[in-house]
C-alpha positions in Angstrom: 112.4 126.8 35.9 114.5 124.0 37.1 112.3 121.0 37.6 109.7 119.1 35.6 107.5 116.8 37.7 105.2 114.4 35.8 102.8 111.7 36.2 103.6 108.5 34.2 100.6 106.4 33.2 98.6 108.1 30.3 100.6 111.3 30.8 103.9 109.8 29.4 102.4 106.6 28.2 99.7 105.4 25.9 98.2 101.9 26.4 101.0 101.3 28.8 103.8 102.1 26.4 106.4 104.9 26.6 106.3 106.3 23.1 109.1 108.1 21.1 107.6 111.6 21.6 107.6 111.3 25.3 110.9 109.5 25.5 112.6 112.2 23.4 111.0 114.9 25.5 112.5 113.4 28.7 115.9 113.5 27.0 115.3 117.1 25.8 114.6 118.2 29.3 117.7 116.5 30.6 120.0 118.0 28.0 118.4 121.4 28.8 119.6 121.0 32.4 116.2 120.4 33.9 115.8 117.8 36.6 112.9 115.4 35.8 110.9 113.8 38.6 108.1 111.3 37.7 105.4 111.4 40.5 103.5 108.2 40.2 101.2 105.6 41.8 103.4 102.9 40.3 105.2 100.4 42.8 108.6 100.5 44.4 109.9 97.8 42.1 109.0 99.8 39.0 110.3 103.0 40.5 113.8 101.4 41.2 114.0 100.5 37.5 112.8 103.9 36.3 115.2 105.9 38.3 118.1 103.6 37.1 117.2 103.4 33.4 115.3 106.6 32.5 116.8 110.0 32.0 115.3 111.3 35.3 116.9 112.5 38.6 114.4 110.9 40.9 110.9 109.2 41.1 108.2 109.6 43.7 106.3 106.4 43.9 103.2 104.7 45.4 101.4 108.0 45.5 104.0 109.7 47.8 105.2 106.8 50.0 108.8 107.3 49.1 111.3 109.0 46.7 114.2 107.1 45.0 116.9 109.5 43.7 120.4 109.7 42.1 123.0 110.7 44.7 126.7 110.5 44.2 126.7 107.5 42.0 124.1 105.5 43.9 120.3 105.2 44.3 119.1 106.7 47.6 115.7 106.6 49.3 113.5 109.0 51.2 110.5 107.5 52.9 107.6 109.7 53.9 107.4 109.8 57.8 103.7 109.1 57.7 104.0 105.7 56.0 102.2 103.0 57.9 104.7 100.2 57.0 104.3 96.6 58.1 101.6 97.3 60.6 99.2 98.1 57.7 99.6 94.8 55.8 96.8 93.1 57.6 94.5 96.1 57.2 95.3 96.2 53.5 94.5 92.5 53.2 91.1 93.1 54.7 90.5 96.0 52.6 91.4 94.0 49.4 88.9 91.2 50.3 86.1 93.8 51.0 86.7 95.5 47.5 86.8 92.2 45.6 83.6 90.9 47.3 81.6 94.2 47.0 82.6 95.4 43.6 81.9 92.8 40.8 84.7 92.7 38.3 87.2 94.4 40.4 90.8 92.7 40.7 94.1 93.4 42.2 96.5 95.2 39.8 99.2 93.0 38.2 101.9 95.2 39.6 100.8 94.5 43.3 103.7 92.1 43.8 106.1 95.0 43.5 104.4 97.2 46.0 105.7 98.1 49.5 103.0 100.3 51.1 99.7 100.3 49.2 97.0 98.4 47.5 96.2 98.9 43.8 92.8 97.8 42.4 92.7 97.7 38.6 89.7 99.1 36.8 91.1 100.2 33.5 94.6 98.9 32.9 93.8 95.2 31.8 90.5 94.1 30.2 87.7 93.6 31.0 87.6 97.3 31.9 85.3 98.8 34.6 83.9 102.3 34.4 84.2 105.4 36.6 81.1 104.4 38.6 82.9 101.2 39.7 86.1 103.2 40.5 84.0 105.4 42.7 82.6 102.5 44.5 86.0 100.9 45.0 87.2 104.3 46.4 84.2 104.5 48.8 84.9 101.0 50.2 88.6 101.9 50.8 87.6 105.1 52.6 85.1 103.2 54.8 88.0 101.3 56.0 89.8 104.4 56.9 92.3 104.3 54.1 93.4 107.2 51.9 92.2 106.4 48.3 92.8 108.0 44.9 91.5 107.3 41.4 94.1 107.4 38.6 93.5 106.7 35.0 93.9 102.9 35.5 93.8 102.0 39.2 92.3 102.9 42.5 95.2 103.2 45.0 94.6 102.8 48.7 97.0 103.2 51.7 97.1 103.9 55.4 99.0 107.0 56.4 98.5 110.7 56.1 100.5 111.5 52.9 100.0 111.9 49.1 101.9 112.9 46.0 102.0 116.5 46.9 103.2 116.1 50.5 106.0 113.8 49.4 107.0 116.1 46.6 107.3 119.1 49.0 109.3 117.1 51.5 111.5 115.7 48.8 112.3 119.0 47.1 113.2 120.6 50.4 115.4 117.6 51.6 117.1 117.0 48.3 117.4 120.5 46.8 116.6 122.9 49.7 113.4 124.3 48.0 110.8 125.8 50.3 107.2 126.0 49.0 107.6 129.4 47.5 110.7 128.3 45.6 109.0 125.0 44.5 106.1 126.9 43.1 108.4 129.2 41.2 110.9 126.7 39.9 108.8 123.5 39.1 106.2 122.6 36.5 103.9 119.7 36.9 102.1 117.5 34.3 99.3 115.1 34.9 96.3 113.5 33.6 93.9 112.2 36.3 92.0 112.9 39.6 94.9 111.7 41.8 96.9 114.6 40.4 94.5 117.2 41.9 96.7 118.2 44.9 99.5 118.9 42.4 97.2 121.0 40.2 96.2 123.0 43.2 99.7 123.6 44.5 101.7 124.4 41.4 100.9 127.6 39.4 102.4 125.9 36.3 100.2 122.8 36.5 99.6 121.2 33.1 97.6 118.3 31.8 97.5 116.3 28.7 94.3 116.3 26.6 93.0 112.9 27.7 92.2 114.5 31.1 89.0 115.9 29.6 86.6 113.1 30.4 87.9 113.1 34.0 87.6 116.8 34.6 84.1 116.4 36.4 85.9 114.4 39.1 88.5 117.2 39.7 87.5 120.2 41.8 90.9 122.0 41.2 91.7 122.0 37.5 95.1 122.3 35.9 96.1 125.8 34.7 96.8 124.5 31.1 95.6 121.5 29.0 97.6 120.5 26.0 95.8 120.1 22.6 97.3 116.6 22.3 96.9 113.5 24.5 99.2 111.1 26.4 102.9 111.4 25.5 102.4 113.6 22.5 100.7 116.0 24.9 103.6 115.8 27.2 106.0 116.5 24.4 103.8 119.5 23.4 104.1 121.0 27.0 107.9 120.4 27.0 108.3 122.1 23.6 106.5 125.1 24.8 108.5 125.2 28.1 111.9 124.9 26.3 111.0 127.4 23.6 110.2 130.0 26.3 113.3 129.3 28.3 115.3 130.3 25.2 114.3 134.0 26.0 116.0 133.8 29.4 119.5 132.7 30.5 119.6 128.9 31.0 120.0 127.7 34.5 122.0 124.5 34.3 122.5 124.0 38.0 119.7 121.5 38.7 121.8 118.7 37.1 125.6 118.3 37.8 127.5 118.5 34.5 128.5 114.9 34.7 124.8 113.9 34.8 124.0 115.3 31.5 124.6 112.7 28.8 123.8 113.5 25.2 120.2 112.4 24.1 120.0 109.3 22.0 119.9 109.5 18.2 117.8 107.3 16.0 115.3 104.8 17.1 116.1 102.2 19.8 
């Protein structure tokens, strides 16, 4: 095991905050020599900060549109070849107006200003909250316009282009570390919490989820192989603890991270 891939919202965070348990788990993985790659629906602006300031090697953002990663002292980018780009902006604008007019209470996510390739409709990040029925209606409107659409724990994300989290992860692991699909399945663990993680659950044998996925399982055809007993960041920490404990029984592979990329984890609160 060399790589830990993880969703962010409601997998690492609770109520939008990255807590101590998840933060220390990220540092524990880094110190153990595993490369951590968040795989998220969050926007490019957030992802640039995350790859610079978190103990991670890369981040896949906007549900697979791109990957930002550390490379020889700089931040590099790999964009999915199926990204629609500037040509899709007018179509996304029309889609936004249709959703807002057809689904009462829907609104554009506050992080939309930082996005490059997709539209995020908030149904459960900021109050007043909408339910899963409204999220399904938003998704249906997006698909009627020919967009890809996924429901996360907080947003419905929509984009034009034939890609998703999984296709970008497979491309990135191959381009960055030379992993084919067989090696990726063998050497990477994934952790998520919501329906937009389903392609990852189906591809990775070691696909895990935190306990707050339970209410959303009826929306997921392909279930994760393991569900933690704890929720949110505490559940992620639980999964990391099991992984690291079991790795003690085998020789450690510290080749995923260059030695100079392995700072000591922080001590105390900060």
